[in-house]
Each structure stands twice: as C-alpha cells, then as structure tokens.
N, C-alpha and C positions, 0 to 999 in steps of 0.2 A: 192751379198752384202745384208745384213739385211737393211730394210727400217729405216729410223730415227723414234724415239718414238713420237707419236701425243702429243702435249702438253695437260695439263689438267688444266682447269682453264681459258683458251683462246680458241676461236674458231679459228682453223687453219685446212688446209687440208692436206692429205698426198699426196703421189706421183699419178700422174694422168696417166691412162692407156687407150689405145683406142684398139677397136677391131671392126670388121665388125657386122652390125646389123644382127640378125639372120633372118630376112626377106630377107636378100640378098641385100637390097638397103641401103645405107648409112653407117655411123659409129656411134659408142657409145663411149663417153668419160665418164670414171668413176674414182671416189676418194673417199676416206673416210674423215670424218669430226668428231672432237671429240667437243661436245659442253660442256665439262667440267664434264659431269655425264654420257654421253653416246656416243658410237662411231656409227655415220649414213653412210649409203652408199648413194653418191649423183651421179646422171648421167644426160646427155644432149645429143643431138642428131645432126648431121650435115651430109651433103653430102659427105665430105671428113674427114680425122682424124683432120686436122688442125681446119676445120670449127666446129667440135664436141668440141675440146679442147677449141677453142675461146668461144662457147656457154656456156661450162661448167664454165670457169673463170668468165664471165660476170654472169652466175647464183649465184656463190659463193659470189660476191660483196654484194648481198642482201639476202643471204640465212639465213633463222632463223630455229631454230629447230622446228619440228612438234610438235603440242599440244600433250601432254600426255593424254591417256584416263585416268580418274579419277577411283579410285576403286568404285565398286558399292556402293551407299550410302544406308543406312539402318536407319529406325526410332528405337525408344526406345525399341520396341519389336521384333526388327530384321526383320521387314517387308520391303522388297526392295522397293527403292525409284527410280522412274524415271525420265525422261528429264523435267517432270513438276516442279521439284526443282532445277534445274541446272541452276544457276546464279552466276555471278561474283560480283554482287553489294552488298553493306552492307547496303545501305540506299536509300530511294527514293529522287532523285532530280530532277531538272527542265527537265534534259535531259533524265530521265529514261521513257521507253516505258511502256506501261500498261502491256504487257506480261511479262516484267521482275519484275515489281512490283508485279504481282500475282504470280510468281515463289518464290520471295523473302518472300511473305507472307507464302505461302505454306512451304516453308524451315523451318520458324518459327513453323507454326502449327505442321509440321511431326516431329519436335524435342521436342515437349511439351509432357513430359510423363504423365501429369496431365489429358491430353486429352484421351478418349478411343480409342483404336486402330480402332474401326469401325468409329469413328468420323473422325480421321486423314485420313483414306481411302476415306471417303465419300466426304470430301473437294478437295482431289487430283482428284476424279473422276469427280466432278462437274467442275472443273477447265478444265480438258482434253476434256470434251463434250461441252462446251460453250466458253469461252473467249479464250483459247489457240487453239481451233480449228478453230477460225476466224482469220487467218493472217493479214487482213486488220485492223480489230479493234485492236488487240492486238500490232500492230505496232504504234499505236497513243501515243503521248507523254502524260504522266499523267497530265502534268501542262497545255496541251491544251485541255483536256476532257472537254466537255460541258454537261450539263444534257440533251441537245438534242441527242447528240452522244449516250450516254448510253442509253436513253429512246429507241432510234431506234433500238439500238442493242438487247435489252430485247425484243422488239415487234418482231424483226426477228426470235429469238429464240422460242418465244411463237407460231409463226405461224408454225414452223417446229416440235419443240418438246415442246409443251404446259407445260409439268411438269417440264422442267428444267427452265423455266423463272423466276420462284420466287426464285429459289437456285441460279441462276445466279446473280439476283440483291442483294440477301442477301451476296453472297460472295463479290460482288464488293464494298457494302457499307463497308465490314470489310476491305478489301484491301485499299480503299481510307482513311478510318480512321487511318491506319498505316501511309498512305502517310502524312496525316495532321500533326500526331504526329512528324515525322522526321524533320518538320519545313519548308520545301520550298514549300508546297503546302497549301494555305490559307483556302481552303473550301472542304468541302465533296459533291461533285455535285450529288453523288447517292441520298442524302437526298432531292434533288429537283425533283427526277423522281417519276412518278406515281408508287404506289403500285400496285403489280400484284394480282388480285383478284383469290381467291383459286379455285372459281367456285364450287357451290354446287351441289353435285352429288346427285341422287335419292337413298335413302337408301333401298336396296332390302333384305328382311329378308325371312326366310324359315317360312310357316305356319306349325303347327304340322303335318299336313297330307303330306306336301311337304317333311319334314324332313324323315318320315318313307318311303316315296316313293323313296327318295335318298339313304337311307339304303338299300332298297331292289334291287335297280340298282346296287349298289356296291357288295352286295352279288352275284348277278347273274354274274357280271364281275368277281368276284373272283372265282366263281366255273366254270366258262367257262373253258373247257378243251383245253389244249395246249400241243404240245411236245408230245415225246414217253412215252406210258404208261397212257397218258390222265391226266397227273399230274395237280392239280388244279393251277391256278395263285394265287400269295400273299399266299403260304402256311403257312405264320408266321402271317397271318391275319393283319398285319402292317396297311394297309391302312383303313380297316374296323375299327380297334381299334383306330386308329388316328381320324376318323370321330366322333366315339362315345365319346371320350375324349375330343375332342373340343366341342362338344355339351353339355357335362356334366361341363365343366369348363369356356368357353367364353375365354380361352387363346389366346393370339397371336400364331401363328403356331410355330414359333421359340422359343418360350417360352415353348410351349408343347414339342418340338422335343428335347428341351436342358434340361428337366427334367431328374435327376439321381435317382438311386434307393434310395439314402439316403434322397432325396427330398420327399419322400413318406411314409406315416404312414398309411397303409391298415387294421391294426389289432386293432386299437383303437377303442372306443365307437363310435367315429365319425372320419372315416377315413379322411385324409387330404392329399392335395398336396400343396408344398411350393415353390414358385417361387423365386428362388435366382439369377438367371441369365438368359442367352439366348444364343441360337446359333447365330453367325455372319458369313458372308461369305467376307473375306478380301483378296484383290490381295496379291499373294505370300504366304498366309497361308491356303487358302482354307477355309473348314469349320471348325471353332473353337469355344469354349465355352467361353463366356464373363461373368465374375463375377459380373454382375449388368445387370437388365433388361433394358428395353428402356428408362424408365423414373424411378424416385424416387419412386413414387407411385405405381409403377408395382411390387414392392417387397411385396408380399403378401401370406397368407395361406389361402386356400380354403377347406371347407368341402365338401367332394364328395358325390353325389348321387350314387346309387347302380350301375347304368349304367356305370359311370367312374370308380368305382372299379373294376368291372368285366373286363373292358378293359385293366386297369394297370396291374391287377393281371396276366391275360393271356400274357401280354408281358413279364413280368418279368419271368414267368415260361418257355416261348418259348426261349427267347432271351439269358437269364442268363448273360447279360453283367454286368460288375462293373461300366461302364462308363456312359451309357446313358439307360434309359427305353426302347427307340426305337432306334433300330439299323438296318443296313443293314445286309445281310448275312455274311459279313465279319467283323462285329462287328464295323464298322465306324458310325460316326452320320448320320442321314437321312437328304437330302437336300430338302427343302421345294418345289424346283421345280419338284422333283420325285412325290411328292404328288398332286400338282397341274396338273401334266400330265396324272396320272391316273383319276383324277376327270374329265378332259376333255374328257378322252377315255370312261368313265363309265356312266357320266351323261345323262339323256335323254333330248330331244330337249327341251322340255318344262321347264327344269332346267338348261339351258346353262348358267346361270348366277352364278351358284353356284361356288366359290372358297373357300379355307380354311378360309379366312377372312369373308365369309357370315355367318359362324357359331358364329362368334364374335358378329356381328349384330344381329343375330338370338336370341341369349342368352339374349342380351340387351333388345330386343324387347319383348320376353316372360317374362322376369323379370318385365318390366314396366307394362305389360298388367296384370300381376297377382298380383303385388305387388306395387312397386313405383321406381321411377328414381335413388332413393338412392341405392337401392339393386342393380341395374344394374352397377351403378358407383363404388360401392364397388367391384363387382365381376370382371369386366373389368380391375380395378387398375387404374382408371383416377384420376386425380388430381380435378376434379370439374363435377358437374353434367351438366354444360352447355356443356361440350365437348361430354358427353354420348348423352345428348339430340339432339345436332345438327348433329353430325357425324354417331352415332350410333342407334338411333332410329326413344339409345340415346348414398371427402375423408371422405368417411364417416368414416371409422374405420381403425386403423393400426393393429387391432388384428385378429383373426380368422374370415373370412368372411364365414357365414354358410347359404347358400341358398340351401342347399342340398335337403331338404324335398320338397321345392318349385320346384325345378328342375327335381327331381325324378317324382313329380306327373304330370309335363308337358312332360316329356320325356317317361314316363312307356308305355310300348307296348310290347306285346310278341316277344321275340328275337327268330329269325330263323337263322338256319345255324351257 
C-alpha cells in the first residue's frame, strides 16, 4: 500500500519505521518530514524499537528545519565574501554585539560599488585579523562598550601585531559612527580613545655606490648557473630590469609591475612612462589590475632617463606581452613577493635592508640632494612635500614630471651583463 502524500505548507511527518542499529546495539526510528519546501529525514535512537519510536515522537514535537546554507555572497566585482559579512541584523540596536555590528558594516562596505575592490578587501581583512579574531571582545554589546574596553583591546593588538592597531581603531571608529546613526547608541566611544602613533621609522636609502653594488649582486645572482646545461637564472632579465626601472622612476613596486605597453612612449624626443593604475592582490581574484593608482596624485607621467628606457625596451622585446611590460614566463602579471624573494636571496649582508620600496626612498633622497624636495614629491606622486620629507627622505605639477636628466646623471654607470 502506498504511503499517504506528505502535506505541503504544514509540517507533518510520514510513517515511522524502525530497524536495528548498524552497530548491533539498540534501534533506530526514522521518518520523513515535509517543512513545506523540502522533505527531511529525521531519526532517533533507543535500546528497543518502542523506545526509539518514543524518542522520535518527542523529537518531532520541537523539531525545526535545519538552517539552509546561503548561496556564497559576492561583492560588486564578483569577489567572494566570507563569514565576516554574514549577519541577520539590519541595524545596530542596544542588544547588538560588536561582532555583529562589524559584520553589518562590512556588508555595507562590501556592497558599495564606489569603493575600490582593494579597499573593500582591505577592510574585510582588517576585521578578520583584529575584532572578529577576538571572540571575547567581539561578543561585547555595542551599547555597553566603553572607551576603556576599546583602548585595552587596541593596546592588545598593538602588542602582538603593531601594524594592525591603527587599522583596528580606524575601523572601530567607522563601525561606531554607523551605530550612532542608527539611533540607539548615543556616542561614538572610539573618539575618546588615544590615537595610535604611527611610529617613525628610520629612512634607509641607497647611496650611489650601494646602488651599483646591489646591481652587481643581482647580476651575479642572475648569472649563477643552475639546472641542466648551466642555464642562467632569470633569463628574461626580469628582476635586474625591475631594479633599474625602480631606480629610474621611483614608482611603487605595483605601479611599476602594473605598467602596460600602451603606458610607455619610448620613441619620443623625451621617453615617458604614464601611471594610470596599479596591480592589486585581492582575495578570490588573485593579482589583478586596478584602473587607478594608490592615490589621486599618483596618476602621473614621468620622463625616463636612459637607464629606465633600456630596461623597459628590453622587457618589451623579450616578453612581447600585450597586457603588461613585466610578466612571468606564462604571461601572467608578476607578484611583488617574487621580486622581494629574489632581493633577499641576492643582496649582500651589508645591504640586507634593501626591498623594492627602498628604491622609492632612494630616488627621493637623490633628488632632494641634487635639486629640491619639490622634484622628489612630483616624481613619487605625493600630494604634499611634507609626506615626502617625513617618510621618504621625503604636487607640484600634474603635467609631465621631467627629472630624467637629473636621474640619469645620478645613475649613470657603465652597465655590465
């Protein structure tokens, strides 16, 4: 005899069946339940068939459908969103935990198409690595959060990961500002917490002699024979040309690696490189090109000294890529981490401070010594001389920045290899 159809729209169970447990001990009672949208199998156990049936009936009295897994959320650019944006609340109230408030704020940030993909990913990463990582702090109610609570949390972050403390405070300030706007929280307590000092690092720049010493070390690394037939490392001259292009331009490493063939004009009376974007690494996207540099003042056109022209020209000839000037052997964009890894392997002990960013500071220092801070500010694409002075040594123009003769005179040295 066929079983009666299970109802739709009301929760009711079908026929109960029992069978011995596969372990050989006790019995299992089983039935099907229709929640109106899906049929579920519900089971219970007992030492006898009757006991298992009774346990199942008791279970059915309070049974509710299991929560369905949500479809993976995605941002405006298709980037996958994780648990850090998973919340059921729509506003911050007196009973909202700090963790849920952060998730709500992240959900709004992640859905904002006017924010850059990199910015949205940045805030999700900060949340994962600070507030959402601390279960005790994120469980606090927003309405009961004090400036002292927040200050102690930020201090704990600073002790373990100093670079995250300022970011955590900035994020909490924005989250609490949203909470205040929702009406139930009267004051943004993060405004009452002490600011986290950036901590001034000593600026280390290469002297002219150190620059040529580093170039020689890279050449030695590149020419070191490895593999069958003694093939040289870096046959495409990628790292050596990246180094000389960094010294010739002062670009951020991802601005340089993000240059495309159409961004270069090497055949004009004054060869140029135009910065229109940058490479970014985003969760779920990998390395991708962002159609905007780090800052508005970062969009600039630089006249190139001969050293930079030679490096760019060789890459265009060796790689023949339509996408980027610098590419891997498969034509993919180059990761800054690969460049940094080679620097660590090749640099002599006396120059163990050298990273790709060192060349940016070095260009600023060279230009400052040879000309003025204004030239360095324009070359690096900073918005003010104060930034250049404080962090790189250290807008002057939005036209073509021409320090090519000055840089060539600084960098000029017989090239070997």
